[in-house]
TIMIPA-562600 format. One line per field, with one value per atom (N, C-alpha, C): residue number from 1; residue in one letter; chain; x, y, z. Coordinates in steps of 0.02 Angstrom, whole numbers. Layout:
BEGIN
resi	(NUM  ...)
resn	(A  ...)
chain	(A  ...)
c1	(X  ...)
c2	(Y  ...)
c3	(Z  ...)
END
This chain:
BEGIN
resi	(1  1  1  2  2  2  3  3  3  4  4  4  5  5  5  6  6  6  7  7  7  8  8  8  9  9  9  10  10  10  11  11  11  12  12  12  13  13  13  14  14  14  15  15  15  16  16  16  17  17  17  18  18  18  19  19  19  20  20  20  21  21  21  22  22  22  23  23  23  24  24  24  25  25  25  26  26  26  27  27  27  28  28  28  29  29  29  30  30  30  31  31  31  32  32  32  33  33  33  34  34  34  35  35  35  36  36  36  37  37  37  38  38  38  39  39  39  40  40  40  41  41  41  42  42  42  43  43  43  44  44  44  45  45  45  46  46  46  47  47  47  48  48  48  49  49  49  50  50  50  51  51  51  52  52  52  53  53  53  54  54  54  55  55  55  56  56  56  57  57  57  58  58  58  59  59  59  60  60  60  61  61  61  62  62  62  63  63  63  64  64  64  65  65  65  66  66  66  67  67  67  68  68  68  69  69  69  70  70  70  71  71  71  72  72  72  73  73  73  74  74  74  75  75  75  76  76  76  77  77  77  78  78  78  79  79  79  80  80  80  81  81  81  82  82  82  83  83  83  84  84  84  85  85  85  86  86  86  87  87  87  88  88  88  89  89  89  90  90  90  91  91  91  92  92  92  93  93  93  94  94  94  95  95  95  96  96  96  97  97  97  98  98  98  99  99  99  100  100  100  101  101  101  102  102  102  103  103  103  104  104  104  105  105  105  106  106  106  107  107  107  108  108  108  109  109  109  110  110  110  111  111  111  112  112  112  113  113  113  114  114  114  115  115  115  116  116  116  117  117  117  118  118  118  119  119  119  120  120  120  121  121  121  122  122  122  123  123  123  124  124  124  125  125  125  126  126  126  127  127  127  128  128  128  129  129  129  130  130  130  131  131  131  132  132  132  133  133  133  134  134  134  135  135  135  136  136  136  137  137  137  138  138  138  139  139  139  140  140  140  141  141  141  142  142  142  143  143  143  144  144  144  145  145  145  146  146  146  147  147  147  148  148  148  149  149  149  150  150  150  151  151  151  152  152  152  153  153  153)
resn	(X  X  X  X  X  X  X  X  X  X  X  X  X  X  X  X  X  X  X  X  X  X  X  X  X  X  X  X  X  X  X  X  X  X  X  X  X  X  X  X  X  X  X  X  X  X  X  X  X  X  X  X  X  X  X  X  X  X  X  X  X  X  X  X  X  X  X  X  X  X  X  X  X  X  X  X  X  X  X  X  X  X  X  X  X  X  X  X  X  X  X  X  X  X  X  X  X  X  X  X  X  X  X  X  X  X  X  X  X  X  X  X  X  X  X  X  X  X  X  X  X  X  X  X  X  X  X  X  X  X  X  X  X  X  X  X  X  X  X  X  X  X  X  X  X  X  X  X  X  X  X  X  X  X  X  X  X  X  X  X  X  X  X  X  X  X  X  X  X  X  X  X  X  X  X  X  X  X  X  X  X  X  X  X  X  X  X  X  X  X  X  X  X  X  X  X  X  X  X  X  X  X  X  X  X  X  X  X  X  X  X  X  X  X  X  X  X  X  X  X  X  X  X  X  X  X  X  X  X  X  X  X  X  X  X  X  X  X  X  X  X  X  X  X  X  X  X  X  X  X  X  X  X  X  X  X  X  X  X  X  X  X  X  X  X  X  X  X  X  X  X  X  X  X  X  X  X  X  X  X  X  X  X  X  X  X  X  X  X  X  X  X  X  X  X  X  X  X  X  X  X  X  X  X  X  X  X  X  X  X  X  X  X  X  X  X  X  X  X  X  X  X  X  X  X  X  X  X  X  X  X  X  X  X  X  X  X  X  X  X  X  X  X  X  X  X  X  X  X  X  X  X  X  X  X  X  X  X  X  X  X  X  X  X  X  X  X  X  X  X  X  X  X  X  X  X  X  X  X  X  X  X  X  X  X  X  X  X  X  X  X  X  X  X  X  X  X  X  X  X  X  X  X  X  X  X  X  X  X  X  X  X  X  X  X  X  X  X  X  X  X  X  X  X  X  X  X  X  X  X  X  X  X  X  X  X  X  X  X  X  X  X  X  X  X  X  X  X  X  X  X  X  X  X  X  X  X  X  X)
chain	(A  A  A  A  A  A  A  A  A  A  A  A  A  A  A  A  A  A  A  A  A  A  A  A  A  A  A  A  A  A  A  A  A  A  A  A  A  A  A  A  A  A  A  A  A  A  A  A  A  A  A  A  A  A  A  A  A  A  A  A  A  A  A  A  A  A  A  A  A  A  A  A  A  A  A  A  A  A  A  A  A  A  A  A  A  A  A  A  A  A  A  A  A  A  A  A  A  A  A  A  A  A  A  A  A  A  A  A  A  A  A  A  A  A  A  A  A  A  A  A  A  A  A  A  A  A  A  A  A  A  A  A  A  A  A  A  A  A  A  A  A  A  A  A  A  A  A  A  A  A  A  A  A  A  A  A  A  A  A  A  A  A  A  A  A  A  A  A  A  A  A  A  A  A  A  A  A  A  A  A  A  A  A  A  A  A  A  A  A  A  A  A  A  A  A  A  A  A  A  A  A  A  A  A  A  A  A  A  A  A  A  A  A  A  A  A  A  A  A  A  A  A  A  A  A  A  A  A  A  A  A  A  A  A  A  A  A  A  A  A  A  A  A  A  A  A  A  A  A  A  A  A  A  A  A  A  A  A  A  A  A  A  A  A  A  A  A  A  A  A  A  A  A  A  A  A  A  A  A  A  A  A  A  A  A  A  A  A  A  A  A  A  A  A  A  A  A  A  A  A  A  A  A  A  A  A  A  A  A  A  A  A  A  A  A  A  A  A  A  A  A  A  A  A  A  A  A  A  A  A  A  A  A  A  A  A  A  A  A  A  A  A  A  A  A  A  A  A  A  A  A  A  A  A  A  A  A  A  A  A  A  A  A  A  A  A  A  A  A  A  A  A  A  A  A  A  A  A  A  A  A  A  A  A  A  A  A  A  A  A  A  A  A  A  A  A  A  A  A  A  A  A  A  A  A  A  A  A  A  A  A  A  A  A  A  A  A  A  A  A  A  A  A  A  A  A  A  A  A  A  A  A  A  A  A  A  A  A  A  A  A  A  A  A  A  A  A  A  A  A  A  A  A  A  A  A  A  A  A)
c1	(-358  -407  -479  -520  -585  -642  -634  -686  -679  -731  -730  -770  -758  -796  -871  -884  -956  -989  -959  -988  -994  -943  -950  -1009  -1014  -1068  -1136  -1143  -1207  -1223  -1171  -1186  -1197  -1162  -1173  -1242  -1272  -1339  -1387  -1376  -1417  -1414  -1353  -1346  -1385  -1384  -1415  -1490  -1518  -1592  -1612  -1569  -1588  -1596  -1572  -1584  -1523  -1472  -1407  -1408  -1402  -1408  -1338  -1317  -1254  -1251  -1306  -1310  -1261  -1249  -1205  -1135  -1119  -1050  -1035  -1083  -1077  -1023  -1000  -948  -879  -871  -814  -819  -881  -889  -886  -894  -896  -828  -776  -704  -710  -753  -757  -786  -818  -854  -815  -752  -711  -690  -698  -681  -609  -589  -522  -513  -450  -442  -427  -410  -391  -446  -485  -531  -601  -643  -717  -757  -794  -842  -912  -955  -1029  -1063  -1128  -1170  -1170  -1175  -1174  -1112  -1053  -990  -992  -1011  -1009  -1058  -1112  -1160  -1127  -1091  -1060  -1008  -968  -917  -946  -1003  -1038  -1060  -1089  -1111  -1057  -1000  -944  -915  -911  -888  -926  -991  -1041  -1031  -1023  -1011  -949  -895  -832  -836  -870  -875  -919  -970  -1020  -982  -941  -902  -856  -821  -779  -818  -874  -913  -942  -958  -982  -928  -865  -809  -774  -806  -776  -715  -703  -644  -658  -721  -737  -724  -693  -692  -698  -733  -743  -677  -669  -609  -632  -611  -630  -570  -513  -448  -435  -465  -460  -388  -344  -274  -239  -256  -230  -256  -317  -348  -308  -295  -255  -187  -154  -86  -92  -142  -151  -159  -201  -212  -146  -108  -44  7  6  47  27  -38  -63  -43  -47  -25  47  89  158  175  134  140  124  76  60  113  142  201  262  273  329  321  251  235  235  264  261  194  143  74  41  70  46  0  -68  -117  -108  -84  -75  -22  35  94  77  39  21  -20  -66  -115  -77  -32  10  50  78  122  80  20  -17  -54  -70  -106  -63  2  48  42  37  30  -34  -82  -148  -185  -208  -239  -307  -342  -405  -407  -374  -359  -428  -475  -539  -572  -570  -601  -568  -497  -464  -477  -478  -495  -564  -606  -679  -682  -642  -640  -604  -550  -515  -559  -589  -635  -695  -721  -778  -768  -705  -694  -636  -582  -522  -538  -509  -519  -493  -522  -498  -496  -472  -468  -535  -585  -654  -682  -699  -723  -785  -834  -899  -897  -838  -826  -817  -825  -813  -871  -859  -909  -920  -869  -871  -864  -874  -877  -808  -755  -691  -645  -589  -542  -507  -493  -465  -508  -574  -621  -617  -612  -607  -546  -488  -427  -429  -452  -462  -509  -562  -609  -577  -541  -505  -460  -415  -371  -403  -461  -495  -523  -556  -582  -528  -469  -413  -386  -381  -356  -403  -468  -512  -504  -495  -478  -415  -362  -300  -303  -339  -343  -384  -434  -472  -431  -396  -359  -287  -271  -205  -204  -153  -150  -145  -178  -176  -112  -73  -13  -17)
c2	(-74  -24  -56  -33  -65  -19  45  93  100  80  84  144  160  212  194  131  110  123  107  118  194  232  307  334  314  331  317  256  233  282  293  332  403  427  497  506  456  458  459  421  422  497  526  589  643  634  683  679  620  612  616  639  650  590  531  472  449  503  482  530  495  536  546  608  625  613  605  604  557  496  449  470  520  542  615  643  715  727  681  693  699  660  670  730  740  796  865  869  941  973  935  962  1009  989  1028  1095  1109  1171  1218  1198  1243  1307  1365  1425  1428  1461  1478  1550  1570  1643  1678  1639  1670  1657  1605  1586  1589  1630  1636  1585  1548  1497  1512  1511  1524  1457  1467  1407  1356  1382  1332  1296  1327  1296  1245  1256  1205  1142  1162  1109  1062  1097  1054  1007  1037  997  939  950  898  842  866  821  776  804  766  724  745  709  649  657  607  552  569  518  480  518  481  433  459  416  358  366  311  263  286  234  197  230  190  147  168  124  63  64  5  -43  -23  -66  -85  -68  -85  -44  16  58  118  137  193  187  236  242  313  327  400  430  493  532  588  587  640  679  656  693  749  806  867  886  877  893  852  788  745  768  789  814  874  924  981  962  913  891  859  819  797  850  900  953  993  1007  1041  1001  937  891  905  910  919  985  1042  1107  1108  1072  1062  1028  978  945  994  1035  1085  1135  1155  1201  1170  1102  1067  1063  1065  1062  1133  1181  1251  1279  1252  1276  1254  1206  1180  1123  1128  1078  1011  1016  950  910  944  910  888  933  916  853  852  788  727  733  675  648  695  677  644  671  640  578  569  512  450  460  405  351  365  315  313  347  348  280  251  186  180  232  228  283  268  321  341  294  316  371  359  411  476  478  535  570  535  562  593  559  588  652  660  721  775  758  807  832  793  807  846  830  866  932  948  1015  1055  1022  1064  1105  1168  1214  1184  1194  1172  1235  1220  1273  1299  1260  1279  1333  1392  1445  1433  1397  1384  1324  1300  1241  1250  1315  1330  1311  1261  1233  1271  1301  1341  1413  1453  1524  1553  1522  1549  1490  1505  1453  1434  1483  1471  1420  1430  1394  1319  1315  1245  1214  1243  1213  1197  1237  1230  1168  1164  1112  1047  1046  981  961  1011  996  968  992  966  897  890  822  773  787  742  726  778  767  718  722  677  606  599  530  505  547  531  497  536  514  447  439  376  320  327  273  264  301  297  226  186  122  127  86  79  41  74  40  13)
c3	(502  496  500  549  555  530  532  510  432  398  325  299  235  203  202  190  191  253  309  377  388  371  379  339  278  236  266  292  324  387  428  487  465  416  391  366  331  307  365  414  477  509  512  539  502  436  394  396  407  415  484  533  601  646  628  670  704  711  745  806  867  930  958  965  999  1072  1106  1179  1212  1185  1220  1219  1171  1167  1191  1225  1243  1288  1334  1376  1339  1289  1244  1197  1171  1123  1152  1218  1248  1232  1225  1212  1147  1101  1039  1042  1104  1119  1156  1180  1221  1179  1209  1176  1164  1107  1086  1088  1114  1122  1048  1000  939  880  887  836  864  833  856  815  855  822  845  801  817  830  841  860  801  742  679  677  688  687  737  800  854  835  803  785  736  686  631  666  713  743  785  819  857  809  747  701  675  655  630  684  743  802  813  815  827  775  712  660  671  689  704  763  819  878  868  833  820  773  727  688  724  776  823  865  891  940  904  838  803  791  802  792  855  910  975  993  958  970  1014  1029  1065  1138  1169  1239  1254  1314  1333  1350  1334  1348  1392  1452  1503  1531  1500  1521  1473  1494  1448  1433  1480  1478  1429  1419  1367  1296  1295  1233  1210  1257  1235  1215  1248  1229  1155  1138  1074  1021  1038  994  982  1033  1030  981  988  942  869  862  790  768  803  786  772  810  797  730  714  648  590  604  548  544  598  599  563  573  543  468  447  377  345  380  359  348  378  367  308  272  210  228  219  244  209  144  107  135  150  183  254  285  356  356  313  309  294  244  224  285  321  375  434  450  504  484  419  394  389  384  377  428  492  544  578  551  585  574  626  628  586  581  548  492  437  385  355  342  310  352  418  465  458  458  452  387  331  267  262  297  302  333  390  429  384  353  314  257  226  167  195  250  281  307  329  367  341  315  299  241  239  181  117  62  0  -50  -111  -164  -186  -171  -200  -151  -184  -146  -108  -137  -104  -59  -41  0  74  95  167  208  261  297  363  387  445  435  486  476  448  459  432  420  384  371  436  481  543  587  581  619  589  522  495  523  518  541  616  658  729  740  702  709  693  636  621  673  702  751  815  830  894  881  821  802  803  768  764  833  877  944  981  971  1005  978  915  888  911  914  939  1012  1053  1121  1127  1088  1088  1060  1009  980  1005  1053  1083  1120  1107  1135  1210  1248  1319  1342  1385  1406  1472)
END
């Protein structure tokens, strides 16, 4: 594991004070903006996903792990695999997270994403316009990380 909580916190602080530029990652981040037939996301939802995605990609970049992903088909395949894992967990987000985190190479980054976006029991904790948007956002961000961290064969 190369990406640490401290690094994520540093980059998050830069993002919050406006000194983190998503421009170098826009080719990879555009996947987060693809329309979904079932879940409507607004401009603020997309902005938050870009913000989280930029933090993740910058974290990977600073550790030499970032590579641009321009194969949208692979991203959709990764996302489908995540949806299948959620289905296998009977829709239980806690069980789902436990199962996907088990073999994930950058656990701190995955935990940051889950904490930042997935629905929780706290009512005022909704970060996107709906719980469905939160789950979709997590699936897309996770798929992007999966594609980047996939070992090159």
